[in-house]
C-alpha positions as CSV (number, residue, x, y, z in Angstrom):
1,X,34.4,-42.4,-7.6
2,X,35.9,-41.9,-11.1
3,X,39.2,-40.2,-11.1
4,X,39.8,-37.1,-13.2
5,X,41.9,-37.6,-16.3
6,X,45.6,-36.8,-15.7
7,X,46.7,-33.4,-17.1
8,X,50.0,-33.4,-19.0
9,X,51.7,-30.0,-18.4
10,X,54.3,-30.5,-21.2
11,X,54.0,-27.5,-23.5
12,X,53.1,-28.2,-27.2
13,X,52.4,-26.3,-30.3
14,X,49.1,-25.9,-32.1
15,X,47.7,-24.2,-35.2
16,X,44.5,-22.3,-34.4
17,X,41.8,-22.4,-37.1
18,X,38.7,-20.9,-35.5
19,X,37.2,-19.0,-32.6
20,X,34.7,-20.6,-30.2
21,X,31.5,-19.0,-28.9
22,X,33.2,-18.1,-25.6
23,X,36.2,-16.4,-27.2
24,X,38.8,-19.2,-27.2
25,X,40.9,-20.4,-30.1
26,X,39.9,-23.7,-31.6
27,X,42.6,-26.1,-32.7
28,X,43.2,-29.8,-33.2
29,X,46.0,-32.0,-31.8
30,X,47.7,-34.2,-34.4
31,X,45.8,-37.5,-34.6
32,X,47.1,-40.6,-32.9
33,X,46.0,-42.7,-35.8
34,X,46.6,-41.7,-39.4
35,X,43.4,-40.6,-41.2
36,X,41.6,-39.4,-38.0
37,X,40.9,-35.7,-37.4
38,X,42.6,-35.4,-34.1
39,X,41.2,-34.2,-30.8
40,X,39.8,-30.7,-30.5
41,X,41.5,-28.2,-28.2
42,X,40.0,-24.9,-26.9
43,X,42.9,-22.5,-26.3
44,X,42.5,-19.5,-24.0
45,X,44.3,-16.4,-25.4
46,X,44.7,-17.7,-29.0
47,X,43.2,-16.3,-32.2
48,X,42.4,-17.9,-35.6
49,X,45.4,-18.1,-37.9
50,X,48.0,-18.2,-35.1
51,X,50.6,-20.8,-34.2
52,X,50.9,-20.9,-30.4
53,X,52.8,-22.7,-27.6
54,X,50.2,-24.0,-25.1
55,X,49.9,-25.8,-21.9
56,X,47.0,-28.2,-21.2
57,X,44.6,-27.0,-18.4
58,X,41.8,-29.6,-18.6
59,X,41.0,-32.7,-20.6
60,X,37.9,-34.8,-21.3
61,X,37.0,-37.6,-23.6
62,X,36.0,-35.4,-26.5
63,X,38.1,-32.3,-26.2
64,X,41.0,-30.7,-24.2
65,X,41.5,-27.2,-22.9
66,X,44.7,-25.2,-22.8
67,X,46.1,-21.8,-22.3
68,X,48.5,-19.9,-24.5
69,X,52.1,-19.7,-23.2
70,X,53.6,-17.9,-26.2
71,X,52.3,-16.7,-29.6
72,X,54.8,-18.1,-32.1
73,X,53.0,-16.7,-35.2
74,X,50.6,-13.9,-34.5
75,X,47.3,-13.1,-36.4
76,X,47.2,-9.7,-38.1
77,X,44.0,-9.2,-36.2
78,X,45.8,-9.3,-32.8
79,X,46.0,-6.0,-30.9
80,X,47.5,-5.0,-27.6
81,X,44.9,-5.2,-24.8
82,X,44.3,-1.9,-23.1
83,X,43.7,-3.4,-19.6
84,X,46.7,-4.6,-17.6
85,X,44.5,-7.3,-16.0
86,X,43.5,-8.9,-19.4
87,X,44.3,-12.6,-19.5
88,X,43.7,-13.0,-15.7
89,X,40.4,-11.3,-15.2
90,X,37.4,-13.1,-16.6
91,X,35.4,-10.0,-17.3
92,X,36.8,-9.7,-20.9
93,X,38.1,-12.4,-23.2
94,X,38.5,-10.5,-26.5
95,X,40.6,-7.4,-25.9
96,X,43.4,-9.0,-27.9
97,X,41.2,-9.1,-31.0
98,X,40.7,-6.1,-33.3
99,X,37.2,-4.6,-32.5
100,X,35.9,-4.9,-36.1
101,X,36.9,-8.6,-36.0
102,X,35.2,-9.0,-32.6
103,X,31.8,-8.0,-34.0
104,X,32.4,-10.1,-37.1
105,X,33.0,-13.1,-34.9
106,X,29.8,-12.4,-33.1
107,X,27.9,-12.1,-36.3
108,X,29.4,-15.4,-37.4
109,X,28.2,-17.0,-34.2
110,X,24.7,-15.7,-34.7
111,X,24.4,-16.9,-38.3
112,X,25.9,-20.3,-37.4
113,X,23.4,-20.8,-34.6
114,X,20.5,-19.8,-36.8
115,X,21.5,-22.4,-39.4
116,X,22.6,-25.2,-37.2
117,X,20.0,-25.0,-34.5
118,X,17.0,-23.3,-36.1
119,X,17.6,-24.5,-39.7
120,X,16.8,-20.9,-40.9
121,X,18.7,-18.2,-42.7
122,X,17.7,-14.5,-42.7
123,X,16.9,-13.0,-46.0
124,X,19.2,-10.1,-45.2
125,X,21.9,-9.5,-42.5
126,X,21.5,-6.3,-40.5
127,X,24.5,-4.0,-40.1
128,X,25.9,-4.5,-36.5
129,X,24.9,-1.9,-33.9
130,X,28.0,-0.5,-32.1
131,X,28.7,2.4,-29.8
132,X,31.6,3.3,-27.6
133,X,33.6,0.2,-26.6
134,X,35.3,1.4,-23.5
135,X,33.8,2.7,-20.2
136,X,30.3,1.5,-21.1
137,X,29.3,-0.8,-18.3
138,X,26.9,0.9,-15.8
139,X,25.7,-2.2,-13.9
140,X,27.6,-5.3,-12.6
141,X,28.8,-7.2,-9.6
142,X,32.2,-7.3,-8.0
143,X,33.2,-10.4,-6.0
144,X,35.0,-9.8,-2.7
145,X,37.4,-12.1,-0.9
146,X,39.8,-11.7,2.0
147,X,43.0,-13.5,1.2
148,X,45.1,-13.9,4.3
149,X,48.1,-15.2,2.4
150,X,48.3,-11.9,0.5
151,X,47.3,-9.9,3.6
152,X,44.6,-8.0,1.6
153,X,41.0,-8.0,0.5
154,X,40.4,-8.5,-3.3
155,X,37.6,-6.7,-5.1
156,X,36.9,-7.5,-8.7
157,X,35.4,-9.8,-11.3
158,X,36.1,-13.5,-11.2
159,X,39.3,-14.7,-12.8
160,X,39.2,-16.8,-15.9
161,X,39.5,-19.6,-13.4
162,X,36.2,-18.7,-11.6
163,X,37.4,-20.2,-8.3
164,X,39.4,-17.0,-7.8
165,X,38.7,-13.3,-7.5
166,X,40.8,-11.1,-9.8
167,X,42.9,-8.5,-8.0
168,X,42.0,-5.4,-10.0
169,X,43.3,-1.9,-9.8
170,X,41.2,-0.7,-12.7
171,X,38.7,-1.8,-15.3
172,X,38.4,-0.1,-18.7
173,X,34.9,-1.5,-19.6
174,X,33.2,-0.3,-16.5
175,X,32.2,3.4,-16.4
176,X,35.3,5.4,-15.4
177,X,33.7,6.7,-12.2
178,X,33.8,3.1,-10.9
179,X,36.4,1.5,-13.1
180,X,39.2,3.6,-11.7
181,X,38.1,3.4,-8.1
182,X,38.3,-0.3,-7.6
183,X,41.6,-0.2,-5.7
184,X,40.0,2.5,-3.4
185,X,37.0,0.3,-2.9
186,X,39.3,-2.7,-2.0
187,X,41.1,-0.5,0.6
188,X,37.8,0.5,2.1
189,X,36.6,-3.1,2.5
190,X,40.0,-4.2,3.8
191,X,39.7,-1.5,6.6
192,X,36.4,-2.8,7.8
193,X,35.9,-5.1,10.8
194,X,33.5,-7.2,8.8
195,X,35.7,-7.5,5.7
196,X,35.4,-11.3,5.7
197,X,31.6,-11.1,5.9
198,X,31.2,-9.1,2.6
199,X,31.0,-11.6,-0.4
200,X,30.0,-9.1,-3.1
201,X,29.4,-5.5,-4.0
202,X,26.9,-4.7,-6.8
203,X,27.1,-1.4,-8.7
204,X,24.6,0.5,-10.8
205,X,24.6,4.0,-12.3
206,X,21.8,6.3,-13.3
207,X,22.2,9.6,-15.0
208,X,22.7,11.5,-11.8
209,X,23.8,9.0,-9.2
210,X,26.0,5.9,-8.8
211,X,25.1,3.3,-6.2
212,X,26.9,0.4,-4.5
213,X,25.1,-2.4,-2.7
214,X,27.2,-4.1,0.0
215,X,26.0,-7.6,0.7
216,X,27.0,-8.5,4.3
217,X,26.5,-11.8,6.0
218,X,26.6,-10.5,9.6
219,X,25.7,-7.1,11.1
220,X,28.2,-4.4,10.5
221,X,29.8,-2.6,13.5
222,X,29.1,1.0,14.2
223,X,32.7,1.7,13.1
224,X,32.1,0.0,9.8
225,X,28.9,2.0,9.2
226,X,30.8,5.2,9.9
227,X,33.6,4.3,7.4
228,X,31.1,3.4,4.7
229,X,29.2,6.6,5.2
230,X,32.4,8.7,5.1
231,X,33.5,6.9,1.9
232,X,30.1,7.6,0.3
233,X,30.2,11.3,1.2
234,X,33.8,11.8,0.1
235,X,33.4,10.0,-3.3
236,X,29.8,11.1,-4.0
237,X,28.5,7.6,-4.2
238,X,25.2,6.3,-2.8
239,X,25.6,3.2,-0.6
240,X,23.0,0.6,0.1
241,X,23.3,-2.4,2.5
242,X,21.9,-5.9,1.9
243,X,21.9,-8.0,5.1
244,X,19.7,-10.8,3.5
245,X,17.6,-11.3,0.4
246,X,16.9,-8.7,-2.2
247,X,14.0,-7.4,-0.1
248,X,16.4,-6.3,2.6
249,X,18.3,-3.8,0.5
250,X,18.1,-0.3,2.1
251,X,20.0,3.0,1.8
252,X,22.8,3.8,4.2
253,X,23.7,7.2,2.7
254,X,22.0,9.3,1.4
255,X,18.5,8.5,2.7
256,X,17.0,9.2,-0.7
257,X,18.8,8.2,-3.9
258,X,17.5,9.5,-7.3
259,X,18.3,6.5,-9.5
260,X,17.0,7.1,-13.0
261,X,17.9,7.4,-16.7
262,X,16.4,9.4,-19.5
263,X,15.6,8.2,-23.0
264,X,15.7,11.7,-24.5
265,X,14.5,11.0,-28.0
266,X,11.1,9.9,-26.6
267,X,11.0,12.3,-23.6
268,X,10.9,9.4,-21.1
269,X,12.5,9.0,-17.7
270,X,12.7,5.6,-16.0
271,X,13.4,5.4,-12.2
272,X,14.7,2.1,-10.8
273,X,16.0,0.4,-7.7
274,X,19.7,-0.6,-7.2
275,X,19.2,-4.3,-7.9
276,X,16.8,-3.9,-10.8
277,X,17.8,-5.0,-14.3
278,X,18.7,-2.3,-16.7
279,X,20.6,-2.6,-19.9
280,X,24.3,-2.2,-19.0
281,X,25.3,-0.1,-22.0
282,X,23.4,3.2,-22.0
283,X,24.5,4.5,-25.5
284,X,23.8,1.1,-27.2
285,X,20.5,0.8,-25.3
286,X,19.2,4.0,-26.9
287,X,20.4,3.0,-30.3
288,X,18.9,-0.4,-29.9
289,X,15.5,1.1,-29.0
290,X,15.4,3.3,-32.0
291,X,16.5,0.4,-34.3
292,X,13.8,-1.9,-32.8
293,X,11.1,0.7,-33.4
294,X,12.3,1.1,-37.0
295,X,12.1,-2.7,-37.6
296,X,8.6,-2.8,-36.0
297,X,7.5,0.0,-38.3
298,X,5.4,1.5,-35.6
299,X,2.3,3.4,-36.7
300,X,-0.1,5.7,-34.8
301,X,-3.2,3.8,-33.6
302,X,-1.5,0.4,-33.5
303,X,-1.7,-1.9,-30.5
304,X,1.6,-3.6,-29.6
305,X,2.4,-6.4,-27.1
306,X,5.8,-6.2,-25.4
307,X,6.7,-9.4,-23.6
308,X,9.5,-9.7,-21.0
309,X,9.2,-5.9,-20.7
310,X,11.1,-5.3,-17.4
311,X,10.9,-1.7,-16.3
312,X,9.4,-0.7,-19.6
313,X,12.7,0.0,-21.4
314,X,10.9,-0.4,-24.8
315,X,7.3,-0.2,-23.6
316,X,7.3,3.4,-22.3
317,X,9.1,5.1,-25.3
318,X,6.9,3.0,-27.6
319,X,3.8,4.5,-26.0
320,X,4.8,7.8,-27.5
321,X,4.4,6.4,-31.0
322,X,1.4,4.0,-31.0
323,X,-2.2,3.9,-29.9
324,X,-1.6,1.4,-27.0
325,X,1.1,-0.8,-25.7
326,X,0.9,-3.7,-23.2
327,X,3.9,-4.8,-21.3
328,X,4.1,-8.2,-19.6
329,X,6.9,-9.2,-17.1
330,X,7.4,-12.0,-14.7
331,X,8.9,-10.0,-11.8
332,X,6.2,-8.2,-9.9
333,X,8.5,-5.5,-8.6
334,X,9.6,-4.5,-12.0
335,X,6.0,-4.3,-13.2
336,X,5.1,-2.1,-10.2
337,X,7.9,0.3,-11.1
338,X,7.0,0.2,-14.8
339,X,3.5,1.3,-13.9
340,X,4.8,4.1,-11.7
341,X,7.0,5.2,-14.5
342,X,4.1,5.2,-16.9
343,X,2.2,7.5,-14.6
344,X,5.2,9.7,-13.9
345,X,5.7,10.2,-17.7
346,X,2.0,10.8,-18.4
347,X,1.6,7.6,-20.5
348,X,-2.0,6.5,-20.0
349,X,-1.8,4.3,-23.1
350,X,0.8,1.9,-21.5
351,X,-0.5,-1.0,-19.5
352,X,1.5,-3.5,-17.5
353,X,0.8,-7.0,-16.3
354,X,2.8,-9.4,-14.0
355,X,2.8,-13.0,-15.4
356,X,5.2,-15.9,-15.5
357,X,5.6,-16.3,-19.2
358,X,7.0,-19.9,-18.9
359,X,3.5,-21.0,-17.6
360,X,0.1,-21.3,-19.2
361,X,-1.2,-17.8,-19.9
362,X,-3.9,-18.6,-22.4
363,X,-6.7,-17.4,-20.1
364,X,-4.8,-14.2,-19.0
365,X,-6.7,-11.0,-19.7
366,X,-3.9,-9.5,-21.7
367,X,-3.7,-12.7,-23.9
368,X,-7.2,-12.2,-25.1
369,X,-6.7,-8.6,-26.3
370,X,-6.0,-8.0,-30.0
371,X,-2.6,-6.8,-31.1
372,X,-1.0,-5.8,-34.4
373,X,2.7,-6.4,-33.6
374,X,4.8,-8.2,-31.0
375,X,8.1,-7.4,-29.4
376,X,10.1,-10.0,-27.5
377,X,13.1,-9.4,-25.2
378,X,13.4,-12.6,-23.2
379,X,16.1,-13.9,-20.9
380,X,18.7,-16.4,-22.0
381,X,16.2,-19.3,-21.9
382,X,14.3,-17.6,-24.8
383,X,10.5,-17.3,-25.5
384,X,9.5,-20.7,-26.8
385,X,7.0,-21.4,-23.9
386,X,4.9,-18.2,-24.6
387,X,5.3,-18.4,-28.3
388,X,3.5,-21.7,-28.3
389,X,0.5,-20.1,-26.5
390,X,0.2,-16.9,-28.5
391,X,-2.3,-16.4,-31.3
392,X,0.6,-15.8,-33.7
393,X,-1.7,-15.6,-36.8
394,X,-2.9,-12.2,-35.4
395,X,0.6,-10.6,-35.5
396,X,1.8,-9.3,-38.9
397,X,5.3,-8.4,-37.6
398,X,7.5,-9.7,-34.7
399,X,10.8,-8.2,-33.5
400,X,12.9,-10.4,-31.2
401,X,15.7,-8.9,-29.1
402,X,18.0,-11.7,-27.9
403,X,20.8,-12.1,-25.3
404,X,21.5,-15.7,-26.4
405,X,21.9,-16.8,-30.0
406,X,21.1,-20.4,-29.3
407,X,17.6,-19.7,-27.9
408,X,16.9,-17.2,-30.6
409,X,17.8,-19.8,-33.2
410,X,15.5,-22.4,-31.7
411,X,12.6,-19.9,-31.5
412,X,13.3,-18.6,-35.0
413,X,13.1,-22.2,-36.2
414,X,9.7,-22.6,-34.6
415,X,8.4,-19.3,-36.1
416,X,9.6,-20.0,-39.6
417,X,9.3,-23.8,-39.9
418,X,6.1,-24.3,-37.9
419,X,4.2,-21.0,-37.9
420,X,4.6,-19.6,-41.4
421,X,6.8,-16.6,-40.7
422,X,9.7,-15.3,-42.7
423,X,13.0,-14.4,-41.0
424,X,13.4,-11.1,-42.9
425,X,16.6,-9.9,-41.2
426,X,18.9,-10.5,-38.3
427,X,22.0,-9.0,-36.9
428,X,24.1,-8.4,-33.8
429,X,24.3,-5.6,-31.3
430,X,27.6,-5.0,-29.4
431,X,26.1,-4.5,-25.9
432,X,29.2,-6.0,-24.3
433,X,32.3,-5.1,-26.3
434,X,35.5,-7.1,-25.6
435,X,33.4,-10.0,-24.1
436,X,32.0,-13.1,-25.9
437,X,28.4,-12.1,-25.1
438,X,26.3,-12.1,-28.3
439,X,23.3,-9.8,-28.3
440,X,21.1,-9.8,-31.4
441,X,17.9,-8.7,-33.0
442,X,15.7,-10.4,-35.6
443,X,12.6,-9.3,-37.7
444,X,9.9,-11.8,-38.6
445,X,7.0,-11.1,-41.0
446,X,4.1,-13.3,-41.8
């Protein structure tokens, strides 16, 4: 078995010249041989333009990793992080960077990916979409770990070293109703007989209810059930239990939980279940929907295809504006709830189909229908599989909502360089402020 390269813990200084896609500073060590460029180093906690004292944390043949011990010369863009856990918790990596510079860095990442991977460049760059940058996260997962050496149970996101769970008292990006209850949640779990059997707690918030899903590896005792119920009643939270797979999730208290959110501009309400995917940032989500519809230039009487539609986040409000919209999604449960939401909102012109969009869909009934426009909102893997099957010549306009700039760039290259589309515009949306996640949107026209 090959031995890991030895890590030298001797501190050394570096000049940081760039920011990586995951929010680390990029520097180069002085070359061993004159005329060479020197080895790249990715530095946690450092910003472009800074001189920092660092300690090596990992090494490989092509690059090293390090963490900042001291900022010797600070960037003018450096700010004081709001959260006391910044630097340890892995939930955020950019709180030390001015917010306007955060979004500029994400825009740079998008454009660099489009050019390097897709060999394309938008004709215009869209202004970034931004909403409130604190207390925005309404869905997520806390890890749970009982640490006997500390004599306590930790509840929080993973540390920057993902082997460990961050010991959080508060979180400023999670909605305040949850973000300032983490220590109370940890005390609750620590009081349970089954505290060592709970590996995670998921949270999700609708407009009128906040729910926690406690995953437990063994049956809970009657005493634990009583404590969880009392906590839910005292804090006005809904609690679900998950003893196995996703299908085992069931309510503990109350028996009926009204999980839903409204999209007021289109008079639409979407109900969902506690493990369903919803966009984490409610304000940005509504802004994103309106922006998407503007780019699509929706007209009455048009037929629109919405792929990777989920619960119908775009599909259902779109149905208020066009003649007919068809949503296609791979997860059958989400499709069923999308259909229920269409009925509940009186939207007879919205149809939904369950289909694995990574597989051959050329004989699917929805594929044979004619459409004017296409909306794509794929997962990180992108949409290349279904794009290669679609009769793209029939679409005059495509809007692509992306959660990964690399897959968007690849797919944009296919649409432009092989299918005859123009990349009219592209830009970023700050769905996850203070993190390195890059959400973006692009408009293609034939």
